[in-house]
C-alpha positions as CSV (number, residue, x, y, z in Angstrom):
1,M,-13.6,0.4,18.0
2,K,-16.0,3.0,16.6
3,I,-18.9,2.7,14.1
4,V,-20.6,5.9,12.7
5,A,-23.7,5.6,10.6
6,F,-24.3,7.8,7.5
7,D,-26.6,10.7,8.4
8,D,-27.9,12.7,5.5
9,S,-28.8,15.6,7.8
10,A,-25.3,16.0,9.2
11,W,-23.7,18.1,6.4
12,V,-21.6,21.1,7.3
13,Q,-19.9,23.8,5.2
14,D,-16.2,23.8,5.9
15,H,-14.7,24.5,2.5
16,P,-13.2,27.9,1.9
17,L,-14.9,28.2,-1.5
18,G,-18.4,27.4,-0.1
19,T,-19.2,25.0,-3.0
20,V,-18.6,21.7,-1.1
21,S,-20.3,20.4,2.0
22,F,-18.8,17.7,4.3
23,Q,-20.0,15.0,6.6
24,H,-17.3,14.3,9.2
25,L,-17.1,10.5,9.7
26,L,-14.0,9.8,11.8
27,K,-11.1,11.8,13.2
28,G,-7.8,11.3,15.1
29,Q,-6.0,13.1,17.9
30,P,-4.9,16.8,17.2
31,D,-1.2,17.4,17.2
32,A,-0.4,13.7,16.9
33,P,1.8,12.9,13.8
34,D,-0.8,10.3,12.7
35,N,-3.8,12.6,13.1
36,F,-6.4,12.2,10.4
37,M,-9.8,13.3,9.2
38,Y,-12.2,11.1,7.2
39,I,-15.0,13.0,5.5
40,L,-17.7,12.5,2.9
41,G,-17.8,15.4,0.5
42,R,-20.8,16.6,-1.4
43,Q,-20.4,19.0,-4.4
44,D,-23.2,21.7,-4.2
45,A,-22.1,24.0,-7.0
46,D,-19.4,24.4,-9.7
47,F,-16.0,23.8,-8.2
48,W,-12.7,25.3,-9.2
49,M,-9.3,25.2,-7.4
50,P,-5.9,26.5,-8.6
51,R,-3.0,24.2,-8.7
52,H,-2.0,23.5,-5.1
53,R,-0.5,21.0,-2.7
54,H,-0.7,19.9,0.9
55,N,1.7,19.0,3.7
56,F,-0.5,15.9,4.4
57,E,-1.6,12.8,2.5
58,Q,-5.0,12.1,0.9
59,I,-6.9,9.1,-0.3
60,R,-10.0,9.8,-2.4
61,L,-12.8,7.6,-3.7
62,P,-15.6,9.2,-5.8
63,V,-18.7,7.2,-4.8
64,R,-20.9,9.1,-7.3
65,G,-19.5,11.3,-10.1
66,D,-15.9,12.0,-11.2
67,M,-13.3,14.4,-10.0
68,N,-11.0,16.5,-12.2
69,L,-7.4,16.6,-11.0
70,G,-6.1,19.0,-13.6
71,R,-3.8,18.7,-16.6
72,G,-6.0,16.1,-18.3
73,T,-6.2,13.7,-15.3
74,V,-9.7,12.6,-14.0
75,L,-10.4,10.4,-11.0
76,R,-13.4,8.4,-12.2
77,E,-16.3,7.2,-10.1
78,G,-15.2,4.1,-8.2
79,E,-11.5,4.6,-8.7
80,V,-9.2,5.2,-5.8
81,G,-6.6,8.0,-5.8
82,Y,-3.6,8.2,-3.5
83,F,-2.3,11.8,-3.2
84,P,1.2,11.9,-1.7
85,E,2.1,14.7,0.8
86,G,3.7,17.6,-1.0
87,L,2.5,16.7,-4.5
88,A,0.9,19.5,-6.5
89,Y,-2.2,18.8,-8.5
90,G,-4.8,20.9,-10.4
91,P,-5.9,23.3,-11.5
92,Q,-9.3,21.7,-10.9
93,D,-12.3,22.8,-13.0
94,D,-15.4,20.8,-12.1
95,P,-18.6,22.4,-13.2
96,L,-21.7,20.5,-12.2
97,G,-22.8,20.1,-15.8
98,D,-25.8,17.7,-15.9
99,A,-25.4,16.7,-12.3
100,A,-27.8,18.1,-9.7
101,P,-26.3,20.0,-6.7
102,G,-25.4,17.4,-4.1
103,E,-25.4,14.5,-6.5
104,R,-21.7,14.1,-6.6
105,L,-20.2,12.4,-3.5
106,Q,-16.6,11.5,-2.6
107,L,-14.9,9.8,0.3
108,V,-11.8,11.9,1.4
109,L,-9.3,10.7,3.9
110,Q,-6.6,13.3,4.9
111,F,-3.9,12.2,7.3
112,G,-0.3,13.0,8.5
113,G,2.3,11.4,6.2
114,A,5.6,9.7,6.8
115,S,7.4,13.1,6.9
116,G,6.0,13.7,10.4
117,C,4.4,17.1,9.5
118,G,1.1,15.8,10.9
119,F,-2.4,17.0,10.1
120,M,-4.2,20.0,11.5
121,S,-7.6,19.2,13.0
122,I,-10.7,20.8,11.7
123,E,-11.4,22.3,15.1
124,Q,-8.0,24.0,15.0
125,R,-8.7,25.3,11.5
126,R,-12.1,26.7,12.5
127,Q,-10.7,28.5,15.5
128,A,-7.8,30.0,13.6
129,R,-10.1,31.3,10.9
130,K,-12.3,32.9,13.5
131,E,-9.3,34.6,15.2
132,L,-7.6,35.6,12.0
133,S,-10.9,37.2,10.7
134,E,-10.5,39.7,13.5
135,T,-7.4,41.2,11.9
136,G,-7.9,40.4,8.3
137,R,-10.4,38.6,5.9
138,F,-10.5,35.4,4.0
139,D,-11.3,35.7,0.3
140,G,-11.8,32.2,-1.1
141,N,-8.5,30.4,-0.8
142,Y,-6.5,33.4,0.4
143,Y,-6.1,35.4,3.6
144,C,-5.9,39.1,3.2
145,R,-4.0,40.9,6.0
146,S,-4.7,44.4,7.2
147,D,-1.5,45.6,5.5
148,G,-2.9,44.5,2.1
149,K,-0.7,41.4,1.8
150,A,-2.4,38.2,0.6
151,Q,-1.3,34.7,1.7
152,W,-2.5,31.2,0.8
153,G,-5.1,30.6,3.5
154,L,-3.9,27.3,4.8
155,N,-0.4,28.7,5.2
156,A,-1.7,31.6,7.3
157,I,-3.8,29.3,9.4
158,W,-0.9,26.9,10.0
159,E,1.4,29.8,11.1
160,H,-1.3,31.1,13.4
161,V,-1.8,27.7,15.1
162,Y,1.8,26.5,15.3
163,G,3.8,29.8,15.3
164,E,6.0,28.7,12.4
165,R,6.0,28.6,8.6
166,L,4.3,25.7,6.9
167,R,6.8,23.3,5.3
168,Y,5.8,21.2,2.3
169,P,7.6,17.8,2.1
170,R,8.9,17.2,-1.3
171,S,6.7,14.4,-2.8
172,R,8.0,10.9,-2.7
173,Y,6.0,10.1,-5.9
174,K,5.9,12.0,-9.2
175,D,2.1,12.0,-9.6
176,V,-1.2,11.0,-8.1
177,I,-1.5,7.2,-8.1
178,I,-4.9,6.0,-9.4
179,A,-6.1,2.4,-8.9
180,D,-9.2,1.0,-10.7
181,P,-10.5,-1.7,-8.3
182,K,-12.5,-3.3,-11.2
183,R,-9.1,-4.5,-12.6
184,F,-8.0,-6.2,-9.4
185,N,-8.8,-9.9,-8.6
186,W,-10.8,-10.9,-5.6
187,L,-8.6,-13.4,-3.6
188,P,-10.0,-15.5,-0.7
189,V,-9.3,-14.4,2.8
190,P,-7.8,-17.3,4.8
191,D,-10.0,-18.9,7.4
192,A,-13.1,-16.9,6.3
193,D,-15.6,-18.7,4.1
194,N,-17.1,-16.5,1.3
195,V,-14.9,-13.5,2.2
196,H,-12.5,-12.0,-0.4
197,R,-9.9,-9.3,-0.6
198,K,-8.5,-7.0,-3.2
199,H,-5.2,-5.4,-2.2
200,L,-4.8,-2.1,-4.1
201,G,-1.4,-1.0,-2.9
202,S,0.9,0.1,-0.1
203,F,2.7,3.4,0.0
204,S,5.8,5.2,1.4
205,E,8.0,3.9,4.2
206,R,5.0,4.2,6.5
207,G,3.4,1.3,4.7
208,V,-0.1,2.8,4.3
209,W,-2.2,0.2,2.6
210,I,-5.5,0.2,0.7
211,E,-7.8,-2.7,0.1
212,M,-11.4,-3.8,-0.6
213,I,-13.2,-6.6,1.3
214,R,-16.2,-8.5,0.0
215,L,-18.5,-10.6,2.2
216,R,-21.1,-12.8,0.6
217,P,-24.6,-13.0,2.2
218,G,-24.5,-14.8,5.6
219,S,-20.7,-14.8,5.8
220,R,-18.6,-13.5,8.7
221,W,-15.2,-11.8,8.9
222,S,-13.1,-11.6,12.0
223,S,-10.5,-8.9,11.3
224,A,-7.4,-8.2,13.5
225,D,-4.3,-6.6,12.2
226,P,-1.2,-5.6,14.3
227,R,0.2,-3.3,11.7
228,G,-1.9,-0.3,12.6
229,R,-5.3,1.5,12.7
230,R,-7.8,0.5,10.1
231,L,-10.5,2.9,8.7
232,M,-13.4,1.3,6.8
233,V,-16.4,2.5,4.9
234,V,-19.3,0.3,3.7
235,L,-19.7,0.9,0.0
236,S,-22.6,-1.4,-0.4
237,G,-24.7,-4.0,1.4
238,T,-26.0,-4.4,5.0
239,G,-24.7,-6.3,8.0
240,A,-23.4,-5.8,11.5
241,G,-20.2,-4.9,13.3
242,G,-20.6,-6.9,16.4
243,E,-24.1,-6.0,17.6
244,T,-24.2,-2.7,15.7
245,P,-26.0,-2.6,12.4
246,V,-24.0,-1.2,9.4
247,E,-25.4,0.0,6.1
248,R,-24.0,1.9,3.1
249,L,-21.6,4.7,3.9
250,A,-21.2,3.6,7.5
251,A,-17.7,4.3,8.8
252,I,-15.7,2.0,11.1
253,Q,-12.5,2.7,13.0
254,V,-10.5,-0.3,14.4
255,E,-7.3,0.3,16.3
256,S,-4.3,-2.0,16.2
257,G,-4.9,-4.8,18.7
258,E,-8.7,-4.6,18.3
259,T,-10.7,-7.2,16.5
260,L,-13.7,-6.4,14.3
261,E,-16.4,-9.1,14.0
262,L,-18.3,-8.2,10.9
263,S,-21.3,-10.2,9.5
264,A,-23.1,-9.7,6.2
265,E,-26.8,-9.8,5.8
266,T,-26.6,-9.0,2.0
267,E,-23.5,-9.0,-0.2
268,T,-21.3,-6.3,1.4
269,E,-18.3,-4.4,0.1
270,I,-15.9,-2.6,2.4
271,F,-13.3,0.0,1.5
272,V,-10.3,-0.3,3.9
273,V,-7.3,2.0,4.6
274,G,-4.6,0.8,7.0
275,L,-2.7,3.5,8.8
276,P,0.5,2.2,10.6
277,P,2.2,4.5,13.2
278,V,4.4,7.3,11.9
279,D,8.1,6.4,12.6
280,L,10.4,9.4,12.4
281,P,14.0,8.9,11.3
282,Q,16.8,9.8,13.7
283,E,18.2,12.3,11.3
284,E,15.6,15.0,10.2
285,S,15.0,15.1,6.5
286,K,15.9,18.3,4.6
287,E,13.5,17.5,1.7
288,F,11.1,20.4,2.3
289,D,10.0,23.5,0.6
290,Y,8.4,26.7,2.0
291,V,6.4,27.8,-1.0
292,E,2.9,26.7,-1.8
293,I,3.6,26.3,-5.5
294,S,7.0,27.1,-7.1
295,D,7.6,28.6,-10.4
296,A,9.1,25.2,-11.4
297,E,5.5,23.9,-11.5
298,G,4.8,26.2,-14.4
299,E,2.3,28.3,-12.3
300,T,2.5,31.6,-10.6
301,A,3.7,31.1,-7.1
302,Q,0.8,31.5,-4.7
303,V,3.0,32.2,-1.7
304,A,6.2,33.9,-2.9
305,A,8.2,33.1,0.3
306,E,11.8,31.8,0.0
307,A,13.2,29.3,2.4
């Protein structure tokens, strides 16, 4: 088990546009199909991203401020968005407006999906950017090679790290799935007085699940789940995980087979994502693309490579 306290001095600049800073909370094992990275993002300036997609999954929760997903869809503060692997979203146009730099905060979990494509670690990305910068240059989201050709940056990094073209799994879902926790009921957790749960959903054949847990002051929750790893963030309240104090925005990682003993000093709300193991099928799927955005999306292809 791992508990990481929020540290307002631990911000780093890892985004290619330079307008978002990250606090790295938890991470998995590089090159494992279930690798993940849990970050807290802080918007420091106006943000814009073209329509794009990823070969990994995302779960986002704006803890302060909203997020524009493009084409009229907005992920509001307090809502939870599930972004399936391979799903295109954007273009995102998020000026700060009346918000001060750094005021908007968002929890972002990125992880390898059921396709088995995995998730590249931030250390691998940083090293690849450094090495690629010796023979070309990064210009925002793009990598410009010495021969004048431009490529979507993540594709170039992936090819540099793994020696093969990046494949995009075709999305299992037609759109980002947005849940509004306020509209779900708190249901009692068995054998735990004054502890309640909201189950927000489960997704894909992997069975990734999202839920909220609420502990009333003075209550205790003994949490064990054989289905898989659980990643938690304290959204409000104070308490302790075992002997370790936890406060707002503390992150907790609990592996399958481990038991978390959580006690609440004040009313405490926990955001929970469950990540079961990635089970690959015996027959490899052919539901992949090799282009970042296809013309079928109604946008100019950002990487005009054919499979």
